[in-house]
LOVOTOR-66608 format. One line per field, with one value per residue (C-alpha): residue number from 0; residue in one letter; x, y, z negated. Coordinates in Angstrom, 1 decimal. Each point is the difference from the previous one (the first is absolute). Layout:
// residues N
i	[NUM:...]
aa	[a:...]
u	[X:...]
v	[Y:...]
w	[Z:...]
END
This chain:
// residues 227
i	[0:1:2:3:4:5:6:7:8:9:10:11:12:13:14:15:16:17:18:19:20:21:22:23:24:25:26:27:28:29:30:31:32:33:34:35:36:37:38:39:40:41:42:43:44:45:46:47:48:49:50:51:52:53:54:55:56:57:58:59:60:61:62:63:64:65:66:67:68:69:70:71:72:73:74:75:76:77:78:79:80:81:82:83:84:85:86:87:88:89:90:91:92:93:94:95:96:97:98:99:100:101:102:103:104:105:106:107:108:109:110:111:112:113:114:115:116:117:118:119:120:121:122:123:124:125:126:127:128:129:130:131:132:133:134:135:136:137:138:139:140:141:142:143:144:145:146:147:148:149:150:151:152:153:154:155:156:157:158:159:160:161:162:163:164:165:166:167:168:169:170:171:172:173:174:175:176:177:178:179:180:181:182:183:184:185:186:187:188:189:190:191:192:193:194:195:196:197:198:199:200:201:202:203:204:205:206:207:208:209:210:211:212:213:214:215:216:217:218:219:220:221:222:223:224:225:226]
aa	[m:t:a:a:r:p:t:p:r:l:l:i:v:e:d:d:p:g:i:r:d:y:l:q:v:g:l:r:y:e:g:f:e:v:d:t:a:g:t:a:g:e:g:l:s:r:f:a:a:a:g:a:d:l:i:i:l:d:v:m:l:p:g:p:d:g:y:a:f:l:r:d:l:r:s:r:t:p:v:p:v:l:m:l:t:a:r:d:s:v:e:d:r:i:r:g:l:e:g:g:a:d:d:y:l:v:k:p:f:a:f:g:e:l:v:a:r:v:r:n:v:l:r:r:s:r:p:d:i:v:e:l:a:r:y:a:d:l:e:l:n:g:a:t:r:e:a:f:r:a:g:r:r:l:d:l:r:p:t:t:f:d:l:l:l:f:l:t:r:h:s:e:r:v:l:p:k:q:i:i:l:d:a:v:w:g:r:d:f:l:g:s:d:n:v:v:e:l:y:m:g:y:a:r:r:a:l:g:d:p:p:l:l:h:t:l:r:g:a:g:y:l:l:q:e:r:r]
u	[0.3:0.9:-0.8:-1.4:0.1:2.3:-1.5:-2.5:1.7:-2.0:0.5:-2.0:0.0:-1.1:1.1:-2.0:2.9:-2.2:-2.3:3.2:1.5:-2.5:-0.7:3.4:0.7:-3.7:0.9:3.2:-1.5:-2.4:3.7:-0.1:2.8:-1.1:1.3:-0.8:0.5:-2.4:0.2:-1.3:4.0:1.4:-2.6:1.1:3.8:-0.9:-2.1:3.0:2.5:-1.7:-2.9:-3.7:-2.0:-3.2:0.1:-2.1:-0.4:-1.3:-1.5:-0.3:4.2:2.6:0.4:-1.1:-2.6:-1.4:-2.4:3.8:1.7:-2.0:0.2:3.6:0.5:-3.0:2.1:3.2:-1.8:-2.9:0.8:-3.5:-0.1:-2.6:-1.4:-0.3:-1.1:-3.1:-1.2:-3.3:-2.4:-1.4:2.2:3.3:-0.4:-0.6:2.7:1.9:-1.3:0.0:3.6:0.9:-0.3:-0.6:-1.7:-1.2:-0.1:-1.5:1.9:-0.5:0.5:0.1:3.7:-2.0:-1.7:3.1:2.0:-2.5:-0.2:2.9:0.6:-3.1:1.2:4.2:-2.4:-1.4:2.8:2.6:-0.9:3.3:-0.1:-2.2:-0.7:1.2:1.7:1.4:1.2:0.8:-2.3:-2.5:-1.3:-2.2:-0.8:-1.4:-1.3:-2.4:-0.6:1.9:1.6:1.4:2.0:2.0:-1.3:-3.5:-2.9:-1.1:-3.8:0.1:-1.7:0.6:1.6:1.7:2.3:0.2:1.5:1.9:1.6:1.1:1.6:1.9:1.5:1.3:1.1:1.9:-0.8:-2.0:-2.7:-2.0:-3.6:-0.8:2.0:-1.2:-3.9:0.6:1.5:-2.2:-3.4:1.1:0.6:-3.6:-1.0:-2.9:-0.4:2.1:3.3:-1.3:-0.5:4.5:0.3:-3.7:1.2:3.0:-1.2:-1.9:3.2:1.8:-2.2:-0.4:3.7:0.1:3.1:3.2:-1.2:1.1:-1.8:1.2:-1.1:2.7:-2.0:0.0:2.3:-2.3:0.4:2.3:-0.3:2.9:1.7:1.2:2.0]
v	[0.2:3.6:2.0:3.1:2.8:0.2:-2.3:1.2:-0.1:-0.6:1.1:-2.5:1.3:-2.6:-1.1:-3.6:-2.1:-3.3:3.0:1.7:-2.4:-1.5:3.7:-0.2:-2.9:0.1:3.5:-0.8:-3.3:3.1:1.2:2.9:1.5:-0.4:1.6:-0.9:1.5:-0.8:2.9:4.0:1.1:-2.1:0.1:3.8:-0.6:-2.7:2.3:2.8:-2.1:-2.5:2.6:-2.1:0.1:-0.9:-0.7:-3.2:1.1:-1.8:2.2:-2.1:0.8:0.0:3.8:2.5:-1.7:0.1:3.2:1.7:-1.6:1.8:3.8:-0.1:-2.0:2.3:3.4:-1.3:-1.9:-0.7:-3.7:-2.0:-1.9:-2.9:-0.8:-4.3:-0.6:-1.5:3.7:-1.5:3.7:2.4:3.1:-2.2:0.1:3.9:0.4:-1.3:1.0:3.7:-0.9:0.1:-3.6:-1.0:-3.8:-1.2:-4.2:-1.8:-3.0:-3.0:0.1:-1.3:0.2:0.1:3.6:1.8:-0.7:1.0:3.6:0.0:0.3:3.0:2.1:-0.4:0.5:3.9:1.1:-1.8:0.7:-0.2:-4.1:-1.9:-2.7:-2.0:-4.2:-1.1:-3.4:-1.3:1.2:0.3:3.6:1.1:3.4:-0.7:3.7:-0.3:-3.7:-0.5:-3.1:-0.4:-2.8:0.3:3.8:-2.6:1.6:-2.7:-0.3:-1.8:0.0:2.3:-2.9:-0.8:2.5:0.4:-4.2:1.6:3.3:-2.3:-2.8:2.8:2.3:-3.8:-2.0:-2.4:-1.5:-3.3:1.7:-2.2:-0.6:1.7:2.5:1.4:-0.8:2.1:2.9:0.4:-0.5:0.3:-1.5:-0.2:-2.0:-2.5:-2.1:-2.8:0.4:-1.3:3.3:0.7:-2.9:1.8:2.9:-1.0:-1.8:3.5:1.3:-3.0:1.0:3.6:0.3:-3.1:-0.6:-0.9:-0.6:1.8:-1.1:-3.7:-2.4:-2.0:-3.0:0.1:3.1:3.1:1.6:2.3:3.0:-1.1:0.6:-3.2:-0.4]
w	[0.1:0.9:-2.8:1.9:-3.3:-3.3:-3.2:-2.1:-3.5:-2.6:-4.7:-2.2:-3.4:-1.9:-3.4:0.2:2.2:1.3:1.3:1.2:1.8:1.3:2.8:0.4:1.4:1.9:0.8:1.2:2.2:1.4:1.2:-2.3:-2.1:-3.0:-3.6:-3.4:-3.6:-3.6:-0.9:0.6:-0.4:1.9:2.3:0.7:-0.1:2.4:1.9:0.3:1.0:2.3:1.7:0.9:2.4:-2.5:-3.4:-2.1:-3.6:-2.9:-2.2:-3.0:-0.6:-3.0:-1.0:2.8:1.5:3.3:-0.8:-1.1:2.8:2.4:-1.0:-0.7:4.3:0.8:-1.0:1.7:3.5:2.0:0.7:-0.3:-2.9:-0.4:-2.9:-0.8:-3.3:-2.3:-1.2:1.9:-1.4:2.3:-2.1:0.4:3.5:-0.2:-1.8:1.9:3.5:-1.3:-2.0:3.6:1.3:3.3:-1.0:-2.7:-0.2:-2.9:-0.7:0.5:3.0:3.2:1.7:3.2:-0.9:-1.5:2.9:1.7:-1.7:0.2:3.4:-0.2:-2.4:2.1:3.5:-1.5:-1.6:2.8:3.1:1.1:-0.9:2.7:-0.9:3.6:-0.5:3.8:0.2:3.3:2.6:-2.8:-1.8:-2.4:-1.6:-3.6:1.3:2.4:-0.2:3.8:0.9:3.9:1.0:3.0:0.1:0.1:-2.7:-2.0:-1.2:-3.8:-2.9:-2.5:-2.0:2.7:0.1:-3.7:0.1:3.7:-2.1:-3.0:2.0:2.4:-3.2:-1.3:4.2:-0.7:-3.0:-1.1:-2.1:-2.0:0.5:-3.4:0.3:3.2:-2.0:-2.7:2.3:2.4:-1.8:-3.7:-2.7:-1.3:3.3:-1.0:3.6:1.1:1.2:3.4:0.9:1.1:2.2:1.6:0.5:0.6:3.0:1.0:0.2:2.1:2.7:-0.2:0.0:3.6:0.9:-0.6:-3.9:-1.8:-2.9:-1.7:-1.9:-2.8:-1.5:-3.0:-0.6:1.4:2.7:2.5:2.5:2.1:3.2:1.7:3.0]
END
């Protein structure tokens, strides 16, 4: 895959190490650069040292809480902030959004929704970041939802587009069915994992020949150009 944009850099400020590590691994897998911090002070220091295109911020931090972090941050920079917290009252949401947060997502959350919200906030705040993914003669534009192969426009169902976008971002890597299911349909999806095979069939037919999408029995799926 050829990157067509600078890789967005995220900073996660979250005191729970399990959630922090889960987010870091998952968002790196989605193609982001990710840094983390466990406290408000550490988060401000890491942002000052390396910057970020977006900050994912917990509210209930030890010491100064997320609201205090946000106030301090807003006195320095307009960098977008997505608050990710168990505080789910209307008053909490209003306080976060009026305090300068760009979005507010309540725990527990679906990872797929978090990724969609991150990309949406980045599109609004960084119009220079084009959601373009390419591999071989396949090109997908996440902003316009258009897909082309060898210059031919592909007529894709919305979920088939999401599937191909995920596969293209992770081309030439074997992706197990469960990873694909979690990324495209979300971890809270209650249907059968056979939906992956069904949409793989749609994707294969849309792509046509020569084949790009391959099944590795017992291992997963692979988007790869084979000569």
